[in-house]
FIBABA-433445 format. One line per field, with one value per residue (C-alpha): x, z negated, y negated; residue number from 0. Coordinates in pm, 1 decimal, decimal comma. Layout:
u	[X;...]
w	[Z;...]
v	[Y;...]
n	[NUM;...]
END
This chain:
u	[423,2;296,4;-24,8;-76,3;-26,2;-266,3;-528,7;-495,8;-517,6;-831,2;-994,9;-910,4;-1047,6;-1357,5;-1423,7;-1371,8;-1624,7;-1878,8;-1830,2;-1876,0;-2192,1;-2333,5;-2252,4;-2451,9;-2761,9;-3035,3;-3342,4;-3629,7;-3497,8;-3160,3;-3335,7;-3545,2;-3244,5;-3038,4;-3321,9;-3354,8;-2991,6;-2979,7;-3327,3;-3325,5;-3669,7;-3564,0;-3243,1;-3441,2;-3688,6;-3400,2;-3252,9;-3590,0;-3607,6;-3262,3;-3363,4;-3677,8;-3466,7;-3241,5;-3550,4;-3653,8;-3315,8;-3341,4;-3686,5;-3566,0;-3263,4;-3488,0;-3634,0;-3301,1;-3143,1;-2937,6;-2602,5;-2405,2;-2062,6;-1936,2;-1630,8;-1510,1;-1170,7;-1091,6;-958,2;-1135,2;-1030,3;-1163,1;-1444,9;-1589,5;-1701,8;-1459,9;-1637,5;-1486,4;-1594,7;-1877,7;-1702,7;-1635,2;-1271,8;-1063,8;-780,9;-715,8;-816,1;-771,7;-1089,3;-1235,0;-1571,4;-1665,6;-2023,1;-2189,1;-2570,0;-2800,3;-3172,0;-3393,2;-3751,9;-3976,4;-4336,9;-4476,6;-4801,5;-4641,4;-4533,2;-4187,5;-4329,7;-4574,0;-4287,9;-4107,7;-4413,7;-4481,9;-4120,6;-4138,4;-4453,3;-4298,5;-3979,3;-4177,4;-4383,9;-4066,4;-3940,0;-4275,1;-4265,5;-3935,4;-4106,6;-4401,5;-4177,8;-3984,0;-4311,1;-4418,0;-4080,3;-4110,0;-4448,6;-4311,8;-4009,0;-4228,3;-4441,6;-4136,7;-3971,6;-4282,8;-4283,8;-3925,5;-4024,6;-4324,4;-4109,3;-3858,0;-4136,6;-4262,6;-3917,6;-3932,9;-4277,1;-4162,1;-3859,7;-4079,9;-4303,9;-4005,4;-3878,0;-4219,3;-4235,3;-3884,4;-3985,6;-4288,8;-4072,2;-3833,6;-4122,9;-4302,4;-3985,0;-3932,2;-4288,4;-4262,7;-3936,3;-4104,2;-4390,7;-4652,9;-4725,7;-4717,0;-4450,1;-4717,4;-4716,9;-4344,4;-4387,1;-4663,6;-4443,8;-4155,4;-4389,2;-4502,7;-4138,3;-4076,1;-4374,6;-4255,7;-3908,9;-4066,3;-4254,5;-3926,2;-3752,2;-4039,1;-4029,0;-3654,7;-3699,2;-3977,8;-3747,4;-3468,2;-3711,4;-3839,4;-3483,1;-3424,8;-3740,1;-3636,7;-3287,1;-3436,8;-3673,9;-3384,7;-3162,3;-2896,9;-2646,7;-2759,8;-2406,8;-2398,2;-2414,4;-2758,3;-2900,4;-3241,6;-3267,6;-3602,1;-3773,8;-3977,2;-4332,7;-4464,6;-4235,4;-4376,1;-4572,0;-4916,4;-5158,8;-5500,1;-5750,9;-5991,6;-5741,2;-5735,7;-6087,5;-6101,1;-6275,7;-6014,1;-5733,6;-5860,9;-5854,6;-5499,1;-5387,0;-5516,3;-5253,2;-4962,3;-4965,3;-4721,0;-4963,3;-5214,4;-4946,8;-4821,3;-5166,0;-5224,8;-4900,8;-4987,6;-5325,6;-5151,9;-4907,0;-5187,9;-5381,0;-5076,3;-5025,2;-5361,7;-5237,6;-4917,7;-5104,8;-5327,5;-5025,0;-4970,0;-5267,9;-5101,8;-4806,3;-4468,4;-4212,2;-3837,3;-3533,8;-3215,4;-2871,8;-2542,9;-2179,9;-1965,1;-1662,8;-1476,8;-1120,4;-987,7;-638,5;-487,7;-251,6;-5,2;159,8;334,3;711,0;828,7;777,9;989,9;972,1;982,8;941,5;663,4;351,1;123,4;-211,6;-517,0;-432,5;-247,7;-66,1;-52,9;275,4;318,8;48,6;186,8;7,9;225,6;105,7;107,4;317,0;280,8;525,9;486,3;550,8;544,1;424,2;625,2;423,0;522,8;321,2;278,7;339,3;59,5;169,8;216,5;-143,3;-257,8;-105,7;-360,1;-591,4;-654,9;-708,0;-950,2;-1157,7;-1176,8;-1273,8;-1534,1;-1684,5;-2067,4;-2351,3;-2723,4;-3016,0;-3390,5;-3724,1;-3881,7;-4258,6;-4393,7;-4766,9;-4926,0;-5166,7;-5201,4;-5000,9;-5207,2;-5425,8;-5135,4;-5228,2;-5594,7;-5517,7;-5252,4;-5499,9;-5770,1;-5517,0;-5407,6;-5768,0;-5813,4;-5486,3;-5617,7;-5939,8;-5743,8;-5523,7;-5831,5;-5994,2;-5673,4;-5655,3;-6016,3;-5964,0;-5653,6;-5842,0;-6126,5;-5878,8;-5706,6;-6037,3;-6123,9;-5785,9;-5812,5;-6163,0;-6064,7;-5751,8;-5955,7;-6207,1;-5924,9;-5761,6;-6082,5;-6119,0;-5751,3;-5792,8;-6097,9;-5915,1;-5616,6;-5832,3;-6019,4;-5696,4;-5553,8;-5847,3;-5808,5;-5445,2;-5549,5;-5812,4;-5575,2;-5305,4;-5544,7;-5658,9;-5299,1;-5200,7;-5494,4;-5417,6;-5049,9;-5132,1;-5385,4;-5127,0;-4860,4;-5111,2;-5186,6;-5548,5;-5516,1;-5316,8;-5054,8;-5303,7;-5493,1;-5171,5;-5053,3;-5391,1;-5404,1;-5041,8;-5109,0;-5415,7;-5201,3;-4939,5;-5200,0;-5355,3;-5018,6;-4938,8;-5282,5;-5239,1;-4895,1;-5025,7;-5321,1;-5095,7;-4862,3;-5153,7;-5299,4;-4961,8;-4929,0;-5284,2;-5225,3;-4889,4;-5061,9;-5315,9;-5031,8;-4867,7;-5181,6;-5177,4;-4833,2;-4628,6;-4417,8;-4314,4;-4156,2;-4132,0]
w	[-3708,8;-3481,2;-3408,0;-3779,3;-3870,9;-3597,2;-3721,4;-4080,1;-3967,3;-3760,5;-4054,4;-4285,3;-4042,8;-3985,3;-4359,0;-4396,9;-4124,1;-4271,0;-4618,3;-4480,4;-4297,4;-4610,5;-4808,5;-4558,2;-4594,8;-4806,5;-4916,1;-5101,2;-5444,9;-5377,1;-5258,6;-5575,9;-5801,8;-5625,3;-5655,2;-6026,0;-6075,1;-5841,1;-5817,7;-5949,0;-6110,9;-6295,2;-6414,2;-6549,4;-6722,2;-6873,0;-7015,9;-7169,4;-7323,1;-7476,1;-7616,8;-7765,6;-7929,0;-8083,7;-8220,0;-8382,2;-8552,6;-8667,6;-8818,9;-8998,6;-9148,2;-9261,2;-9524,3;-9708,2;-9923,5;-9746,2;-9867,7;-9733,3;-9824,3;-9726,4;-9803,9;-9699,8;-9702,8;-9643,8;-9768,9;-9865,9;-9880,1;-10032,9;-10284,6;-10314,1;-10569,8;-10715,4;-10663,1;-10982,8;-11216,6;-11022,0;-11102,8;-10856,1;-10754,8;-10504,0;-10501,4;-10193,5;-10270,6;-10123,4;-10198,2;-10145,1;-10231,9;-10244,1;-10262,4;-10245,8;-10220,6;-10229,3;-10143,3;-10214,5;-10083,4;-10355,3;-10238,4;-9916,9;-9860,3;-9607,0;-9367,9;-9307,7;-9265,5;-9007,2;-8825,2;-8809,5;-8671,4;-8413,8;-8298,0;-8275,0;-8061,1;-7836,8;-7796,9;-7696,4;-7456,9;-7297,7;-7235,4;-7088,5;-6866,7;-6723,7;-6644,4;-6487,9;-6257,3;-6168,4;-6074,0;-5858,1;-5684,9;-5632,5;-5464,4;-5249,7;-5147,5;-5073,3;-4841,6;-4655,8;-4641,8;-4487,9;-4233,9;-4144,5;-4110,6;-3892,8;-3675,0;-3630,1;-3527,6;-3276,7;-3117,1;-3080,7;-2920,0;-2682,3;-2579,2;-2508,4;-2302,0;-2097,9;-2044,5;-1911,5;-1684,1;-1554,0;-1474,3;-1286,1;-1104,8;-983,6;-874,4;-702,8;-527,0;-382,0;-246,3;-112,4;63,2;204,3;336,6;115,9;-76,0;17,5;-114,7;-329,3;-565,2;-626,7;-694,1;-945,2;-1128,8;-1138,6;-1282,9;-1545,9;-1632,8;-1677,8;-1913,7;-2108,8;-2139,4;-2278,5;-2534,9;-2639,0;-2672,1;-2885,4;-3101,1;-3157,6;-3242,8;-3485,8;-3643,7;-3687,2;-3839,2;-4080,4;-4188,3;-4259,2;-4471,8;-4661,7;-4728,7;-4853,2;-5082,6;-5251,9;-5249,1;-5031,6;-4829,5;-4467,3;-4348,4;-4550,8;-4333,1;-4383,2;-4240,0;-4377,0;-4469,4;-4310,1;-4428,7;-4193,4;-4212,0;-4248,2;-4551,0;-4748,4;-5034,0;-5088,2;-5369,6;-5269,2;-5251,1;-5457,1;-5746,9;-5739,6;-5857,3;-5937,9;-6276,6;-6409,5;-6256,1;-6429,0;-6771,3;-6708,1;-6579,2;-6892,0;-7092,7;-6845,8;-6651,4;-6785,7;-6735,1;-6971,2;-7232,3;-7203,2;-7268,2;-7567,3;-7726,9;-7659,5;-7827,3;-8132,3;-8141,5;-8121,1;-8397,2;-8624,5;-8542,2;-8705,8;-9030,4;-9000,3;-8944,3;-9248,0;-9480,3;-9415,5;-9646,1;-9955,1;-10182,4;-10142,3;-10409,8;-10368,8;-10596,0;-10550,2;-10702,8;-10639,0;-10739,0;-10675,7;-10772,3;-10671,2;-10643,9;-10604,8;-10638,8;-10588,9;-10302,4;-10545,0;-10865,4;-11162,6;-11146,7;-11425,6;-11651,3;-11664,5;-11993,4;-11893,1;-12241,0;-12488,0;-12488,7;-12774,3;-12841,6;-13020,6;-13332,8;-13643,9;-13926,4;-14270,2;-14442,1;-14779,9;-14699,3;-14355,2;-14035,2;-13763,9;-13409,8;-13291,8;-12983,0;-12726,9;-12469,8;-12122,4;-11892,3;-11520,2;-11398,4;-11109,9;-10851,9;-10540,2;-10254,3;-10268,8;-9967,0;-9842,1;-10038,9;-10357,1;-10338,1;-10412,8;-10762,4;-11016,2;-10756,0;-10951,7;-11289,0;-11143,0;-10973,2;-11303,5;-11498,9;-11244,4;-11189,2;-11199,0;-11160,1;-11091,1;-11039,7;-11045,2;-10879,2;-10602,0;-10561,6;-10241,9;-10237,0;-9912,1;-9990,4;-9678,8;-9362,3;-9098,8;-9037,5;-8901,1;-9099,7;-8995,5;-8633,4;-8619,1;-8757,6;-8506,8;-8225,0;-8319,2;-8306,3;-7959,6;-7848,0;-7962,3;-7769,5;-7458,9;-7489,2;-7521,0;-7215,3;-7015,3;-7120,2;-7018,1;-6690,0;-6614,6;-6692,7;-6461,5;-6187,1;-6234,8;-6207,2;-5894,6;-5738,1;-5811,4;-5666,5;-5367,1;-5311,2;-5332,7;-5080,6;-4852,5;-4884,6;-4777,7;-4483,0;-4389,1;-4400,9;-4173,7;-3933,7;-3927,7;-3859,0;-3586,3;-3429,1;-3443,4;-3238,4;-3009,0;-2942,4;-2864,7;-2620,7;-2463,9;-2429,9;-2248,8;-2020,3;-1941,9;-1876,0;-1637,1;-1461,2;-1424,9;-1282,4;-1039,6;-936,6;-883,4;-679,4;-469,8;-590,7;-762,9;-734,3;-962,1;-1113,0;-1278,7;-1423,9;-1549,3;-1705,9;-1892,1;-1994,7;-2141,6;-2319,7;-2469,8;-2583,9;-2752,3;-2918,1;-3056,1;-3187,9;-3348,3;-3508,6;-3635,4;-3792,1;-3946,1;-4075,0;-4260,2;-4384,1;-4530,4;-4685,2;-4848,6;-4985,2;-5139,4;-5283,7;-5435,5;-5607,8;-5729,4;-5870,5;-6069,3;-6194,2;-6340,2;-6092,7;-5966,8;-5605,9;-5425,8;-5063,5]
v	[5745,0;5468,1;5657,2;5726,8;5360,5;5253,1;5498,9;5374,6;5012,3;5081,2;5259,8;4968,8;4710,4;4922,1;4949,7;4573,8;4498,3;4739,4;4587,4;4235,0;4341,2;4501,4;4186,8;3979,7;4199,4;4045,1;4239,1;4078,4;4180,6;4020,6;3702,8;3688,8;3752,6;3486,0;3234,3;3314,1;3208,3;2907,7;2757,1;2398,6;2422,3;2736,8;2571,4;2276,5;2508,1;2704,4;2384,0;2296,1;2643,8;2597,9;2258,5;2411,7;2683,0;2416,9;2240,8;2569,4;2594,1;2231,7;2281,4;2595,3;2420,4;2132,0;2367,4;2370,4;2095,1;1830,8;1696,3;1401,7;1267,8;925,4;716,7;373,0;208,9;-155,8;-485,5;-807,7;-1174,5;-1494,6;-1507,8;-1160,0;-903,0;-653,0;-315,7;-173,3;-459,6;-626,4;-957,3;-1236,5;-1265,3;-1456,3;-1203,1;-996,4;-638,6;-292,4;-95,4;248,7;401,4;773,0;903,2;1244,5;1256,4;1559,3;1570,5;1874,2;1898,3;2039,7;2010,4;1861,6;2055,4;2289,4;2012,8;2159,5;2510,9;2375,6;2204,7;2538,2;2720,7;2448,8;2458,1;2838,3;2828,3;2563,9;2767,9;3076,3;2865,0;2727,9;3082,0;3184,2;2876,4;3000,9;3331,1;3149,2;2947,3;3265,0;3437,4;3145,2;3151,8;3529,1;3487,0;3206,8;3412,2;3716,4;3503,1;3368,1;3711,6;3867,7;3584,9;3679,2;4045,7;3954,1;3726,7;4009,3;4245,8;3989,5;3982,9;4361,4;4345,2;4072,2;4279,1;4583,3;4358,9;4238,2;4593,0;4696,1;4394,4;4468,0;4825,1;4694,6;4443,9;4714,8;4933,7;4645,4;4526,9;4875,8;4887,0;4532,7;4616,9;4927,6;4715,9;4880,5;4559,5;4191,2;3954,6;3790,0;4089,1;4052,5;3678,3;3749,9;3999,8;3750,0;3483,8;3730,8;3807,1;3435,7;3409,6;3713,1;3558,3;3241,2;3448,8;3613,1;3276,1;3144,4;3458,3;3418,4;3049,7;3141,1;3399,0;3141,8;2892,5;3158,7;3231,4;2862,7;2846,7;3160,2;3022,0;2696,7;2887,8;3071,3;2758,3;2924,5;2722,0;2714,8;2799,4;3123,8;3438,6;3587,1;3906,6;4009,4;4374,5;4446,7;4763,6;4976,0;4857,1;5208,9;5261,0;4965,2;5119,7;4972,6;5044,3;5168,8;4887,9;5100,1;5086,0;4706,0;4629,7;4253,5;4275,0;4519,8;4315,4;4003,0;4169,3;4291,9;3952,4;3778,3;3966,3;3984,7;3657,4;3394,4;3105,5;3269,2;3347,1;2989,6;2842,1;3070,8;2952,7;2589,5;2639,9;2791,3;2501,9;2247,0;2427,1;2423,1;2055,4;1981,5;2134,8;1935,3;1608,4;1672,2;1680,1;1307,5;1237,1;1383,9;1293,3;1459,4;1542,5;1576,2;1582,4;1388,1;1369,9;1200,9;1159,7;854,7;650,3;331,4;213,9;-140,7;-284,4;-628,7;-690,9;-862,8;-744,1;-919,0;-869,0;-1104,0;-1413,6;-1736,0;-1945,6;-2310,8;-2457,1;-2525,3;-2732,9;-2840,8;-2690,8;-2824,5;-2629,1;-2758,0;-2588,2;-2760,4;-2715,1;-2889,0;-3139,5;-3215,1;-3111,3;-2964,9;-2916,8;-2555,2;-2513,5;-2238,7;-2118,5;-2260,4;-1965,5;-1905,3;-1563,9;-1421,7;-1217,6;-1033,2;-881,4;-507,6;-292,4;-68,7;234,7;32,7;-86,9;270,2;271,7;387,2;546,8;866,0;698,6;443,2;715,4;899,8;587,1;476,7;824,3;815,8;1064,8;1040,7;1274,9;1248,1;1318,4;1115,6;1096,3;940,1;862,2;741,1;457,3;248,4;296,4;121,9;427,5;631,7;942,3;933,8;852,9;1125,2;1378,3;1280,2;1286,7;1638,9;1761,1;1612,9;1773,2;2111,9;2058,9;1958,8;2270,4;2492,7;2332,7;2375,7;2740,5;2804,3;2623,5;2830,4;3152,5;3053,2;2964,9;3300,9;3483,0;3284,9;3360,5;3733,2;3765,7;3552,6;3761,9;4082,7;3949,7;3836,8;4180,1;4351,8;4114,3;4163,4;4541,1;4521,2;4289,6;4523,7;4829,1;4641,6;4517,0;4869,7;4995,0;4695,6;4792,4;5150,1;5027,6;4773,8;5041,5;5274,2;4994,4;4902,6;5265,8;5310,4;4979,9;5071,0;5414,4;5265,2;5006,3;5269,6;5469,4;5162,1;5137,6;4794,6;4475,0;4324,4;4079,8;4364,9;4506,8;4167,5;4090,2;4420,6;4385,7;4040,8;4173,8;4449,6;4197,8;3978,5;4280,4;4392,4;4045,5;4018,5;4359,3;4260,7;3939,5;4119,6;4395,6;4160,3;3954,4;4275,4;4368,5;4027,7;4039,8;4382,1;4271,7;3969,7;4195,5;4419,2;4107,8;4024,3;4383,2;4317,9;4526,2;4236,6;4184,1;4480,7;4585,9]
n	[0;1;2;3;4;5;6;7;8;9;10;11;12;13;14;15;16;17;18;19;20;21;22;23;24;25;26;27;28;29;30;31;32;33;34;35;36;37;38;39;40;41;42;43;44;45;46;47;48;49;50;51;52;53;54;55;56;57;58;59;60;61;62;63;64;65;66;67;68;69;70;71;72;73;74;75;76;77;78;79;80;81;82;83;84;85;86;87;88;89;90;91;92;93;94;95;96;97;98;99;100;101;102;103;104;105;106;107;108;109;110;111;112;113;114;115;116;117;118;119;120;121;122;123;124;125;126;127;128;129;130;131;132;133;134;135;136;137;138;139;140;141;142;143;144;145;146;147;148;149;150;151;152;153;154;155;156;157;158;159;160;161;162;163;164;165;166;167;168;169;170;171;172;173;174;175;176;177;178;179;180;181;182;183;184;185;186;187;188;189;190;191;192;193;194;195;196;197;198;199;200;201;202;203;204;205;206;207;208;209;210;211;212;213;214;215;216;217;218;219;220;221;222;223;224;225;226;227;228;229;230;231;232;233;234;235;236;237;238;239;240;241;242;243;244;245;246;247;248;249;250;251;252;253;254;255;256;257;258;259;260;261;262;263;264;265;266;267;268;269;270;271;272;273;274;275;276;277;278;279;280;281;282;283;284;285;286;287;288;289;290;291;292;293;294;295;296;297;298;299;300;301;302;303;304;305;306;307;308;309;310;311;312;313;314;315;316;317;318;319;320;321;322;323;324;325;326;327;328;329;330;331;332;333;334;335;336;337;338;339;340;341;342;343;344;345;346;347;348;349;350;351;352;353;354;355;356;357;358;359;360;361;362;363;364;365;366;367;368;369;370;371;372;373;374;375;376;377;378;379;380;381;382;383;384;385;386;387;388;389;390;391;392;393;394;395;396;397;398;399;400;401;402;403;404;405;406;407;408;409;410;411;412;413;414;415;416;417;418;419;420;421;422;423;424;425;426;427;428;429;430;431;432;433;434;435;436;437;438;439;440;441;442;443;444;445;446;447;448;449;450;451;452;453;454;455;456;457;458;459;460;461;462;463;464;465;466;467;468;469;470;471;472;473;474;475;476;477;478;479;480;481;482;483;484]
END
């Protein structure tokens, strides 16, 4: 039972370690996907796209009638106007007003429709801008990832160089101890080993620095475990350079590159803006209607009357030739303060009595507005011209980049082929020098020189190889194939 439990525990721990290692592996696709979710520029562009979408919804809803309801509730003191009678009063009042207003656009020369189209073009442009930034980030990440791969390959070359130098050191030490070679040869080999070790340290430092740059490009925390999943260089698929003719690539890129789509939408938006600006010259017609009512009530109420006596008036009554003064009762009205709930007495009847309605048509004719309509129209035409110039400039820059990238790819291919032959020649020279040294026909200086030449040739070939890969991947990107390794 103990052995079985131990076996199960070891299997569990082994699976956990393997899972953790796999989770730390990052290939280029995972780097690009992570950057798409966490890059700050992409997040900002996404927010702008969402705002543009909301503006599209707003411009669409503006085509429909608008309705607004408002009410107020309060109390007034001192000399004021009773809202139900429009008479001045000094009585404290509780008042409330209710209003419902409706506005319906009838004819505005297509201004609202133009607003909707402009907002739609801008929303599409905002989405395309997100794609453009994502493509730029993908290219940036591909460049950094290839630098990581190249740095890793340099470490491998440096380790092979050290292993060869160690083998020579062992062989030389045996011959020196046997008296076949002077001690100077052993010292030269040890110096070469020290130089090779320095090259390895520099390669490892370059690899670490490349990892830091790659993490920064994808906005990954520097403390996060990160192990690049480096594909075998010979397994990286590359399109044939003959299939990446620049003129054909340019025509494809005009329809698939986000920057070109973005400029086309901005030109359409600017063109529609001219139509929108022209509508400011003409009258607009809209309909309106409304419902409303008012309520007002005094804070005090009459609760009774006290008859104090009588008092004469200016009137007389003639009875049998005798005039008698008309008397009137002298009364005192008794009032009391209402509570808050009592002040609402008669609310429904007052609203019904004061209920009012209105409707009509509004005609707005622009006569003189400080030249705003004319200046807005001229400004919109200049904005269209600026958008067209920007679009043409971007197309020319794209064409220049594609032809430059194609030329660079050809040069990189030639450099890689030349460096490949250089490595073959340097390898042969090193093999001959090593055999002559082992046969005692040459000194250690010849071996070290040829070994250094071989190392430089391998590093040059490696740099040229990854430069060629990046150039081809860049042309594939312009073709619309994205970035893949």
